C-alpha positions in Angstrom: 106.3 154.4 43.4 109.8 152.8 43.7 112.3 153.2 40.9 114.0 150.2 39.3 117.5 150.8 40.6 117.3 151.0 44.4 119.8 151.3 47.2 119.4 148.0 49.1 119.8 148.4 52.9 120.4 146.2 55.9 119.2 147.9 59.2 120.9 146.7 62.4 119.5 147.9 65.8 118.6 146.0 68.9 115.7 148.4 69.7 112.7 147.3 67.6 110.9 150.7 67.8 113.9 152.6 66.5 114.6 150.0 63.9 111.0 150.3 62.6 111.5 154.1 62.4 114.6 153.7 60.3 112.9 151.1 58.0 109.9 153.5 57.5 112.3 156.4 56.7 114.2 154.3 54.1 111.0 152.9 52.6 109.6 156.4 52.2 112.2 157.0 49.5 111.7 156.0 46.0 115.3 155.0 45.4 115.8 152.9 48.6 114.5 149.7 50.0 115.2 147.7 53.2 116.0 144.1 52.2 116.8 142.8 55.8 116.7 143.7 59.5 118.8 142.5 62.4 118.8 143.0 66.2 122.4 141.9 66.8 125.8 141.7 65.2 125.9 137.9 64.5 122.5 138.0 62.7 123.7 141.0 60.7 126.7 139.1 59.5 124.5 136.2 58.5 122.1 138.4 56.7 124.8 140.3 54.9 126.2 137.0 53.5 122.7 136.1 52.3 121.4 139.4 51.0 124.5 141.4 50.0 123.0 144.9 50.7 124.5 148.0 49.3 124.6 149.9 52.6 124.3 148.8 56.2 122.9 151.1 58.9 124.5 149.8 62.1 123.8 150.6 65.8 126.9 150.9 68.0 125.9 149.3 71.3 124.2 145.9 71.1 124.1 142.9 73.3 126.8 140.3 72.5 128.8 141.5 69.6 128.7 145.3 69.4 128.7 147.6 66.4 132.5 148.1 66.2 133.2 144.3 66.4 130.6 143.6 63.8 132.0 146.2 61.4 135.5 144.7 61.8 134.2 141.2 61.1 132.1 142.4 58.2 134.9 144.2 56.5 137.3 141.4 57.0 135.0 139.1 55.0 133.6 141.8 52.7 136.1 144.7 52.3 133.9 146.7 50.0 131.0 146.8 52.5 129.6 150.2 53.2 128.5 150.8 56.8 127.0 153.8 58.4 126.8 153.9 62.2 123.5 155.3 63.5 123.6 155.7 67.3 122.8 157.9 70.3 126.4 158.0 71.4 128.4 161.1 70.4 131.5 160.5 72.5 134.7 161.1 70.5 136.2 157.7 71.4 133.1 155.9 70.1 133.4 157.9 66.8 137.1 157.2 66.5 136.7 153.4 67.1 133.8 153.2 64.5 135.7 155.1 61.8 138.9 153.2 62.6 136.9 149.9 62.2 135.9 151.1 58.7 132.5 152.8 59.0 131.9 155.3 56.2 129.9 157.7 58.3 128.6 158.3 61.8 125.1 159.6 62.4 123.3 160.4 65.6 119.8 159.2 66.0 118.4 162.7 66.6 119.8 164.1 63.3 117.3 165.4 60.7 115.7 162.8 58.4 117.1 164.6 55.4 120.7 164.3 56.7 120.3 160.6 57.2 118.9 160.1 53.7 121.5 162.2 52.0 124.3 160.4 53.9 123.0 157.0 52.7 123.1 158.3 49.1 126.6 159.8 49.5 128.0 156.6 51.0 126.3 154.5 48.3 128.0 156.8 45.7 131.4 156.3 47.4 131.5 159.8 48.7 131.1 159.5 52.4 131.3 162.5 54.7 131.0 163.1 58.4 128.5 165.7 59.8 130.4 168.8 61.1 129.7 168.0 64.8 130.9 164.5 64.5 134.0 165.6 62.5 135.0 168.1 65.2 134.8 165.3 67.8 136.9 163.0 65.7 139.5 165.8 65.2 139.6 166.3 69.0 140.2 162.6 69.5 143.0 162.5 66.9 145.0 165.0 69.0 144.9 162.6 72.0 147.7 160.1 72.5 146.8 156.4 72.4 146.8 154.5 75.7 148.6 151.2 75.9 146.7 148.1 76.8 148.2 148.2 80.4 147.2 151.9 80.7 143.7 151.1 79.6 143.5 148.3 82.2 144.6 150.8 84.9 142.3 153.5 83.7 139.3 151.1 83.8 140.2 150.2 87.4 140.5 153.9 88.3 137.0 154.5 87.0 135.8 151.6 89.3 137.4 153.4 92.2 140.3 151.1 92.9 143.3 152.3 94.9 146.9 151.9 93.7 147.2 148.9 96.1 144.1 147.3 94.8 145.2 147.8 91.2 148.6 146.4 92.0 147.0 143.3 93.5 144.5 142.8 90.7 147.0 143.2 87.8 149.9 141.5 89.7 152.3 144.4 89.3 154.2 146.5 91.8 152.6 149.6 93.2 155.6 151.7 91.8 154.7 150.3 88.4 151.1 151.4 88.9 152.2 154.9 89.8 154.5 155.0 86.8 151.6 154.1 84.4 149.3 156.5 86.2 151.7 159.4 85.4 151.7 158.4 81.8 147.9 158.2 81.7 147.6 161.6 83.3 149.9 163.1 80.7 148.1 161.5 77.8 144.7 162.6 79.0 146.0 166.1 80.0 144.6 165.7 83.6 146.1 166.3 87.0 144.8 163.4 89.1 142.9 160.1 89.2 139.5 161.9 89.7 140.1 164.0 86.6 141.3 160.9 84.7 138.1 159.0 85.6 135.9 161.9 84.5 137.8 162.3 81.3 137.6 158.6 80.5 133.8 158.6 80.9 133.2 161.9 79.2 135.2 160.9 76.1 133.9 157.3 76.0 137.3 155.8 76.6 135.7 153.7 79.4 132.0 152.9 79.4 129.9 152.6 82.6 127.9 149.5 82.2 
């Protein structure tokens, strides 16, 4: 039997089966209820405006507007919104982007049910905390220097296997400029060459392979 005062949740995930599982988990608790579901970011924003949930469970990768973009848009309009990311992606760059966007916690889809439920209660009480494994990834990411917009562009092209000459042509910059940026990228990622840079970019989630 449900209690009178319940934590009202909006569940956002583009995979119906997993979304149903999250809804069932929440509804099994006497102090929680799901008041809305969404399969994409735009619908989530629309439903938040209508329903005003206490907590949002947000997937990270969705078609169209992804989780990070949705969190940014949501908190711009509703600064007090409480969002918990629930995803399969445990890459440190994904975690960093989500927390930087304003997520209160970051859970992996294979985490124990009890941990998910307790995190919802903690976030609702205004006492968010990150699971130890996620926290260690975030700390690792915090030690890495930020890449500039140009360095990110070059790194993305490296991952695609482009040569310096091809990068130069695509970005309309001199090859010497490409080489200069590459040295900086290597230093920031603590790698020795473009192969290591590509591997590091993928392993940490700096660049996603679509």
